[in-house]
C-alpha positions, 0 to 999 in steps of 0.5 A: 349352108347352101348358097347361090354363087354368082359370078358377074359379067355374063350377058343373058341370051336365049329362051326361058319357059315360064310355068304356072303362077305360085300365087295362083296354083296354091289357091287352085289347090285350096279350091279343090276342097270345094268339090268331092272327087278328083280335081286335076290341076296342070302346069304347076311349078315344082317349088317348095310352096306347092309341096307344102300345100300338098302336105296340107291337103293330105292332112285335111284328108285328101289324096294327092298324086303328082303327075307329069304332062307330055310337055314335061310340066308338073300336075297334081290330082287332088281327091277330096273326100265327102267331108274333109278334115277341118283343122289346118295344122300350125307346122304347115300353115306357118310356112306359107301365107297362101295356106290361109286360103283353105279357110273359106273352102273348109268353112263353107264345105264343113261348117267349121274350120280351124286354121293356124295363123299363117306365116310366109315372107317377112315383108310387113303387115298383112292383117286378116281383118278383111278375111274375118270381117267378110266371113262374119258378114256372111254369118260365120262366128269367128274367134282367135284361139291359141294362135288359130282362127276358129270359124263356125257356120251351119250355113253361110249366107250371101252378103254385101261386102266392101273391101277397104283395100283390094286384097288378093287373099281376102277376095279369094277366101270370100269368093270360095266361101260364097260359091256354096253360101245361100243367096247372093254375095256381092264383093266390092273393091275386089282384087283383079289380078290375073291369078284371081281371074284364074281362080274364078275361071276354075270355080265357074268350070266347077259349076259356080255362078260368078259375075263380074270376073276381071272387074272390081265388083264380083257377084256370086250366086251360091249353088248347092254343090260343085264338081271336080274339074281339070284346070291349067294354071295361068303362067307366072307373071312375076317369074316372067317379069323377073326374066325381063328385068334380068335381060335388061340388066345384063344387056341381054336378049331373052325370049320369055315363053308361056307368059302373057305380056298383057299381064305385065304391061306397066312393068314392060313399059318401064323397061321400054322407058329404060331403053329396052326393046320389048316385042310381044310374041304369040307365046310370050315376049322378048326383051332386048337391051344394048345399052346401060338402062336409064332410070325410071320411077316406080309406084307399086299398086294393086293390079293393074299397077306395078307389082310389089313382087317386082319391086326388088328386081326393079331396084336391082336394075335401078342400082346400075341405071343411068340417073336417079329414081324414086320407088314408092312402096304402097303395099308392104311396109317391110319390103325395103329390108332388101335394100340393106343387103343390096347396099353391101354390094355398093348400091346407093339406096336411101329409104325413108318410110315407104319411099326409096331413092336409088342413085345408079352406079356404073357397077356393083361389087360382089359380096356375101348377102342374105335373101330376106324373102322370095323376091328380095332373094332373086333381086340379089341374084340379079344384082350379082349378075352385073356385079364385079367378082363373086356374089354369094346369096344365102338363105336361098330356101326363100328363092326356092319357094318361088322359082323352079331351078333358078340356077339351071335356067340362068346357066342355060341363058349364059350366066355363071351361077351355081348352088354350093355349100358355103361357110360364109354364113355359118 
């Protein structure tokens, strides 16, 4: 089994680029299904999830060609047929949850969609009720058959939809269904994440009529057809935030290039309260830390609140901070699985329901640990950077789903980390 072997003690210094957001690019690729012809998307991360989405689109009848821009970033050209296939197979959908976002485009384009129940990270309950109920309000007939969501509609109709929770996935599916529906759809309590805005901007460029972008109320006037476009994906704020926490934990000095500090305002404010110096730059931001971080409390909330996808990185930092901290996880009920692995490194974390109390220690100790999801995996790598001795992080296929050549980028900043074969987890 391959592991990431991390030797603690290095101070991260230097510059690191951030490319397109995993949580945006997969949805942009799905949205290409809405228009016949060739849509080109630039600034994609070269991660496993993008490769899986590419295979899924190919199974739906699309031609997919990878490209490389002059600046070295990855891109993809998706050529969509007049009538895409409508069945998304289990063997691909089970691997990434974002694959559920083909449901809306397929249903509104073809009148039929058969999509396997999605997989992805095991971080707790993420039901599809809001996706299904919203599409039903738009006139779709939906059944669950043998592990598949089967949806049918001759013509979707505009509707007023209230989301019980500002679900990112439900917002994306309902918007992509509504852009070709007959009449006006209003979605209240919609998600407002930068990745949502990125998707909506692409849809507008394709010819969609969407009002309220960036707010919690979206108004979509259906149109007869959309056109293919060339779109550049927004930078990955979670990857950018990961580098910010890594800089603070290692008492380093890291310039994060390509990301927007405004997308991470609360997370960067937390690092400032911990003692870090955060400088906003024209093309990103810089995080500098000279002392042991001070503890701070965290409450995860939908955007613009503290991101749940930065919660493991925050706990890793707090495990070596000065003082005690309370973490409240409001989005995913199994996210604290990560704490059991961190405890193997000597972290003092006590969980109770959706709360975790972290008591900071001066130092952690290297140990063999297992990644349970993307962000848990990178959180353990960050802990390894500040632990005594060697930490081996197993199940790193999770990390590869969200981070591009993580070990290479960390080595460029001065970390001692390598990808090796190990019998530890045999």
